C-alpha positions in Angstrom: 56.5 57.2 -64.0 53.3 59.0 -65.0 52.5 56.3 -67.5 52.6 53.8 -64.7 50.3 55.8 -62.6 47.8 56.2 -65.4 47.8 52.5 -66.0 47.2 51.8 -62.3 44.4 54.3 -61.7 41.6 52.0 -63.1 42.8 49.2 -60.8 42.8 51.4 -57.7 39.3 52.8 -58.7 38.0 49.2 -58.9 39.4 48.3 -55.5 38.0 51.4 -53.9 34.5 50.7 -55.3 34.6 47.1 -54.1 35.6 48.2 -50.6 32.8 50.7 -50.5 30.2 48.2 -51.4 31.5 45.8 -48.7 31.3 48.5 -46.1 27.7 49.3 -47.1 26.5 45.6 -47.1 28.4 44.4 -43.9 26.3 46.3 -41.3 23.0 45.0 -42.6 24.2 41.4 -42.6 25.7 41.8 -39.2 22.5 43.3 -37.8 20.5 40.3 -38.9 22.6 37.7 -37.1 24.1 39.5 -34.0 22.4 42.4 -32.5 23.4 41.7 -28.9 21.0 40.8 -26.1 17.6 42.3 -26.7 15.7 44.2 -24.0 13.3 41.3 -23.3 10.5 41.5 -20.7 8.2 38.5 -19.7 4.8 37.9 -18.1 3.4 34.7 -16.5 -0.2 36.0 -16.1 -1.1 36.5 -19.8 0.4 40.0 -20.1 -1.2 41.7 -17.1 2.1 42.2 -15.4 5.5 42.6 -17.1 8.9 42.3 -15.5 12.6 41.8 -16.3 13.4 40.4 -12.9 16.0 37.6 -12.9 13.8 35.4 -10.6 10.5 34.2 -12.0 7.8 34.7 -9.3 6.2 31.3 -9.8 6.2 28.2 -12.0 4.2 28.7 -15.2 3.8 26.5 -18.3 3.2 29.5 -20.5 5.5 32.6 -20.5 4.7 35.6 -22.7 7.7 37.7 -23.9 8.1 41.0 -25.6 10.8 43.5 -26.7 10.8 46.6 -24.6 11.6 50.1 -25.9 12.5 50.6 -29.6 14.2 47.5 -31.1 16.8 48.0 -33.8 15.4 47.5 -37.3 16.7 44.3 -38.9 17.7 42.7 -35.6 16.5 39.2 -34.5 16.3 38.2 -30.9 16.0 34.5 -30.0 14.3 33.6 -26.7 13.9 30.0 -25.3 12.3 28.4 -22.3 13.6 25.1 -21.0 12.1 22.7 -18.3 14.2 20.4 -16.1 13.7 18.1 -13.1 16.1 18.6 -10.2 17.0 17.0 -6.9 16.2 20.1 -4.7 14.0 23.2 -4.5 16.8 25.7 -5.0 19.6 26.3 -7.5 22.2 25.4 -5.0 20.4 22.1 -4.1 19.3 21.3 -7.7 21.9 18.5 -8.1 21.5 16.3 -11.2 19.0 17.7 -13.7 17.0 15.9 -16.4 15.8 17.7 -19.5 12.0 17.6 -20.0 11.3 19.8 -22.9 11.6 23.3 -24.3 10.1 26.0 -26.6 11.9 28.7 -28.6 10.8 31.7 -30.8 12.3 34.8 -32.5 11.3 38.4 -31.8 11.9 41.3 -34.2 10.9 44.9 -34.5 7.8 43.9 -36.5 7.0 40.8 -34.3 7.9 42.0 -30.8 5.6 39.8 -28.7 4.9 36.1 -28.5 4.2 33.2 -26.1 6.4 30.3 -25.1 4.4 27.1 -24.1 5.9 24.2 -22.2 2.7 23.1 -20.4 3.2 19.5 -21.4 6.8 19.4 -20.0 6.4 20.9 -16.5 8.3 19.1 -13.7 6.1 17.1 -11.4 8.4 17.3 -8.3 11.5 19.5 -7.8 12.3 21.4 -11.0 13.8 24.4 -12.8 12.5 26.6 -15.6 15.1 28.7 -17.5 14.2 31.6 -19.8 17.3 32.5 -21.8 18.2 34.6 -24.8 19.5 32.1 -27.4 17.8 29.6 -29.7 19.9 26.6 -28.5 18.5 23.5 -26.7 20.5 22.6 -23.7 19.5 19.0 -23.2 22.8 17.3 -22.4 23.0 15.8 -25.9 26.7 16.9 -26.3 29.4 19.0 -24.8 28.1 22.1 -26.6 24.6 21.7 -25.1 25.2 20.6 -21.5 22.5 20.3 -18.8 22.4 22.9 -16.0 24.4 21.8 -13.0 25.2 23.9 -10.0 27.4 26.0 -9.9 27.8 25.9 -13.7 25.0 26.6 -16.2 25.1 26.9 -19.9 23.1 30.2 -20.0 25.9 32.3 -18.5 25.4 35.9 -19.9 22.2 34.8 -21.6 19.9 34.1 -18.7 16.8 36.3 -18.7 15.0 34.7 -15.7 14.8 31.4 -13.9 12.6 29.5 -11.4 13.5 26.8 -8.9 11.1 25.0 -6.6 8.6 22.2 -6.3 8.1 19.4 -3.8 9.7 16.0 -3.3 8.2 13.2 -5.2 6.4 10.4 -3.3 8.5 7.2 -3.4 6.9 4.4 -5.4 6.3 1.2 -3.5 8.4 -1.8 -4.6 7.0 -5.3 -5.1 3.4 -6.4 -4.8 1.5 -5.6 -1.6 0.9 -8.6 0.6 -2.6 -9.0 2.0 -2.7 -10.7 5.4 -6.0 -12.4 6.3 -6.6 -12.1 10.0 -7.2 -15.3 11.9 -10.4 -15.2 13.9 -9.9 -15.7 17.6 -12.4 -18.1 19.2 -14.3 -16.5 22.1 -15.6 -18.2 25.2 -19.2 -17.7 24.0 -18.6 -19.6 20.8 -18.6 -23.3 21.1 -16.0 -25.3 19.2 -17.6 -27.1 16.2 -18.3 -30.8 16.6 -16.4 -32.9 14.1 -18.7 -34.8 11.8 -19.3 -38.4 12.4 -18.2 -40.5 9.5 -20.1 -43.9 9.3 -17.9 -47.0 8.9 -19.3 -49.1 6.0 -20.3 -52.7 6.9 -19.8 -55.4 4.3 -22.9 -57.1 3.0 -23.7 -60.4 4.8 -21.4 -59.7 7.7 -22.8 -59.7 11.2 -22.4 -56.5 13.1 -20.8 -57.4 16.4 -22.7 -56.4 19.4 -20.7 -54.7 22.0 -21.1 -56.1 25.5 -21.1 -53.6 28.2 -19.9 -54.9 31.5 -21.4 -53.1 34.5 -18.9 -51.1 36.3 -17.8 -52.7 39.6 -19.6 -51.3 42.6 -17.1 -50.3 45.2 -17.4 -52.1 48.5 -18.4 -49.9 51.3 -15.5 -49.0 53.5 -16.0 -50.4 56.9 -16.4 -47.9 59.6 -13.9 -48.0 62.4 -16.3 -46.4 64.8 -17.5 -48.7 67.6 -21.0 -50.1 67.3 -23.5 -49.6 70.0 -24.3 -52.7 72.1 -27.5 -54.5 71.1 -30.1 -54.8 73.9 -31.3 -58.4 74.6 -34.9 -59.3 73.6 -37.3 -59.1 76.6 -38.5 -62.3 78.2 -42.0 -63.2 79.5 -42.4 -62.7 83.2 -45.1 -64.4 85.3 -45.7 -67.5 82.9 -42.2 -68.8 82.6 -42.5 -69.4 78.8 -42.4 -67.3 75.7 -44.6 -67.2 72.6 -42.4 -69.6 70.5 -42.8 -72.4 73.1 -46.6 -72.1 73.3 -47.0 -72.2 69.5 -44.9 -75.4 69.2 -46.9 -77.1 71.9 -50.2 -76.4 70.3 -49.0 -77.7 66.9 -47.8 -81.0 68.5 -51.2 -81.6 70.2 -53.1 -81.1 67.0 -50.9 -83.6 65.3 -51.4 -86.2 68.0 -55.2 -85.8 67.8 -55.2 -86.2 64.0 -53.0 -89.4 64.3 -55.4 -90.9 66.9 -58.5 -90.2 64.8 -56.8 -91.8 61.8 -55.9 -94.9 63.7 -59.5 -95.3 65.0 -60.9 -94.9 61.5 -58.5 -97.6 60.1 -59.4 -100.0 62.9 -63.1 -99.7 62.3 -62.7 -100.4 58.6 -60.7 -103.5 59.2 -63.4 -104.8 61.7 -66.2 -104.2 59.2 -64.4 -106.3 56.5 -64.2 -109.3 58.8 
């Protein structure tokens, strides 16, 4: 029995030594990979004010982070900042989210302060910023890295701070804008343009017909139906018993007779002289 114990002692000693080495090495290895959640503070004004509040006071493209207190030697703390578009200004109204970009870094006891910069990935309308304590990118690429969606978010137990806000985007016009040219309304002071007179060509050698213009008929005067006044009779000569017309005819007849008598006398004398 003792012989067996003597033979087994070296084996037991070797096992004990191996176990002791594993116990000494295990804490250091564990400390480098899992040190729990670090005491992280952040600032959005370049380090002037530091806070650990769960709600970020405003949107910021640069967030400075640091380890508060005395961090454990050998521990590493991962911190990430993700940017997303949302459908509303609050977490409850965020609806569907779209990943825009992220930044990540690691804090240690010797490197306990750094800056996360996502200036190029800030939301333009409604959005969310998430500051969380893990070096994973939650961009919806697979089931292990889902997008935030109310009421579930992938940072459960890891969220340091978050911001929700922004304004609604202006809808983009669809199609090409149509320009309507107003039609000018003619005014009474503006005369209508006279259409141009186009000359009709006349063939060479042809006689241009002359238009005959007939005078317009003159309308006959409409007879008046009013009774005409009676015409007074011409006055007659009193005292002589004859009028001017009778005296004139008598004088002419007498002159004719005298002339005829003189002619007869002259002819008679001529005939007598010839004999």
